[in-house]
ZAVODO-868691 format. One record per residue: y, x, z of N, C-alpha, C in turn; residue in three letters. Coordinates in steps of 0.1 Angstrom, whole numbers, plus 5000, padded with zeros to 4 digits. Layout:
N
YXZYXZYXZALA/...
END
This chain:
171
673128484492671528434498670828514493MET/670028654500669028714494667828624500GLU/666528634489665428554494664328584501LYS/664028544506662828604519661828684511LYS/661428774510660228814505659028874513ILE/658128824509656528864516656729004518HIS/656429034535655729144541655329254531SER/654329214525653529244515654229324504ILE/655029224496656229324488657029394492VAL/657529364507658629454510658129574514LYS/656929594514656229714520656429814506LEU/655929774496655929824483657329844480ALA/658129754485659629764475660329904482LYS/660029834495660729984506660030104506GLU/658530124498658030274499658430354487THR/658430254476659430304462660530364465VAL/661730224474662830294473662830444484GLU/662530424494661930544501661530674489ASN/660830644487659930764479661330844468TYR/661930744463662730764448663630824453ILE/664730784464666030824469665430944481ARG/664630954490664131064498663531144497GLU/662231124487661131194489660031194500GLY/660531084506659731024520658930894518LYS/657730914525656930814522656930684539ILE/657730594540657730534552656630544560PRO/656930444574655730414581655530274577LYS/654730204581655029994580655530014594PRO/656329904595656429884613655829844617GLU/654529714611653829634615652929584607GLU/651429604608650529544601650129394603LEU/650329334588650029174593648429204591THR/647929064593646229084588645929094580PRO/646729064568645929124554646429264553GLU/646929294558647229484553646829514562MET/645729504570644429554579643529594572LYS/643129484564642129454557641829594544GLU/640629594538640029714527640129604516ARG/641029654502640329614496641229704479ALA/641129634467641729714457642729674460GLY/644229704454645529664450646129714442VAL/646529624433647529684422648929624426PHE/649429724419651229714424651829714411VAL/652629604406653329584392655029584397SER/655329664388657129684390657229634375ILE/658529524375659129444364660329484368HIS/661429504353662829544354663229424343LYS/664229374349664329234335663629214330HIS/662429144340661629034329660429154324GLY/660629264324659529364315658729444327GLN/657529474320656829554330657229664328LEU/657529744343658029864345656829994352ARG/656129934355654730014359653529934367GLY/652529944364651329854371650429994374CYS/650230014387648730094389648130034401ILE/646730024397646030034415644630054414GLY/644030024425642930064425641729944426THR/640429994418639329854419638629834429PHE/638829924438638229904449638929984464GLU/638729924476639330044485639230204483PRO/640130254485640130384486640730464499THR/641730394504642130424519642030334531LYS/642230364543642230304553642130174554LYS/643230114547643629964545644629944534ASN/644729794538646029724525647129814527VAL/647929804534649129874538649130004531ALA/648430094536648130214524647530234512GLU/646630154509646430114493648130054486GLU/648829984493650129914490651130004485ILE/651630114499652030224494651730344484MET/650530404486650030484473650430444457SER/649230314460649530274443651230244437ASN/652030194450653030154449654530264444ALA/653930374448654430524444653830594430ILE/652430554428651830564413653030494405SER/652930364410653530234395654630284391SER/655830384405656630374399657430534392ALA/656230604394656630754393655230804379THR/654030754383652530774377652030724365ARG/653030564361652330484353652730604335ASP/651430624328651830714318652530644307PRO/652630494311653830394299654730424303ARG/655230484313656830444312657130614317PHE/658430674320659230764324659130714342PRO/659230824349659430794363660830704368PRO/660530614377661730484380662430624384VAL/664130594379665130644384666030544401GLY/666430654406667530574419668230464409ALA/669230494400670130354396669230204394SER/667730254387667030104383666830054397GLU/666730114411666430044420666229924426LEU/667829894421668329654427667829634411PRO/667629654407666929534392665229524392ALA/664529594399663529604400662929514407LEU/661629444403661029294410659729364415GLU/658929324424657429424423656629244430TYR/655229284426654129194429652829324431SER/652429224442651029294445649829224447VAL/648629274441647129194437646629254449ASP/646229164458645129204465643629154461ILE/643129234455641729194449640629154456LEU/639729044452638029064459637429154453THR/636329134460635129234457634629204443GLN/634629284434633929224419632529214422PRO/632329054413631229024410630429084392GLU/629329104394628829104379628928954373PRO/629028974357629228814351627928824341VAL/627228744338626328744330626628684318LYS/627628554314628228564303629528504304ASP/630028534289631328524290631828404293ILE/630928314292631428164300632028164313LYS/631428254320631728244338633428304339GLU/634128354329635328414328636628284325LEU/637628314331638428234328640028304333ASP/640928354325641328424323642928414330PRO/642928254338643728234344642928224356LYS/642528244360641628244381640728394378GLU/640328454371639428584374640228674363TYR/640728794372640328914364639228934361GLY/639329084347637929144345638329304346VAL/636829334345636529504346635229524336ILE/635729574327634629584316634329744317VAL/632829714317632629914319631430004310GLU/631730094303630630134297630430294300SER/629330304303629030454311630030464319GLY/630930594320632130644331633630564325PHE/633330504314634730444313634930274315ARG/635930274323636430144328637830104326ARG/638229934323639629934321639129804324GLY/640529734334640829624345641629564340LEU/641629444339642829324332642829234346LEU/644229234351644429084363644029014358LEU/644128884366644228754362645628684359PRO/645528604352647128474350647728564343ASP/647928664334648828724327649428674316LEU/651028684317651228614304650928664291GLU/650528544279649728594269649028604267GLY/648028594275646528664272645628504283VAL/645428434272644728304271643528304270ASP/642728374267641128394266640528504271SER/639028444278637828554281637928704269ALA/638128614255638228744250639128814248GLU/640328774247641628874252641328984258GLU/641028904274640528944282639929134278GLN/638429094279637729184269638229304260ILE/638929214253639429334243640329404247ALA/641829344253642629474257641829564269ILE/641029524279639829594284638929704279CYS/638729684267638029794258639129934255ARG/640129844248641329924246641630034253LEU/642129974269642630044277641530144285LYS/640530154280639330234288638230334274ALA/638930304262638730364250636830364247GLY/636830214250635630144243635830104235ILE/634830104224635130064206634229954210SER/634629814198634129694201632829684196PRO/632229784193630929754191629729814204ASP/629929884212629829944225629329794231GLU/627929844238627529754249628329774259PRO/628429684269629429664282628529574294ILE/629429614305628929534319630129484318LYS/630229384324631429294329631129214341LEU/632329224354632529194366633629124366GLU/634029024375634928934376635628974389ARG/636728934393637728924406638428854405PHE/638728784416640128724421641028814426GLN/642428744427643428814438644128674443VAL/644628794455646028674462647128774456ARG/647928714452648928754445650228734450ARG/651128844457652128844462653428874457PHE/654728764453655628804443656528824457LYS/
END
């Protein structure tokens, strides 16, 4: 028996499968209330428990969450520079999670961060790095910030601005 997946995750999965198999982007059948909102969205793809792709938007770039999910699902499967594009033979082994981000808020002190509850955005000039909350192996705000600096190419001694956000995670 196949477990029931949330409509948000189903949209990401169907988008990737249609795009990889047929080169087409499906039209979502019916938008749930959360799909009609506007928000930043990250789509993560895992294969056998290992990350296979993760792309997202810090802030909304599309007219609604559904379009944001579809765009980022395709990017996660085909444009994550850390991985080759997903092939059709991999599709049955893939698992998806979708994070819908709250509006980022400025952080004055590192004590306001909690890696289990908040994601973090580190910014210096035009460079920005983002790390989602509640990631395995990331147990401190210092680790979150260090990873974000690395992702954005910000050296450890450069001054930074911090923002935090929360997510609604759908698996």
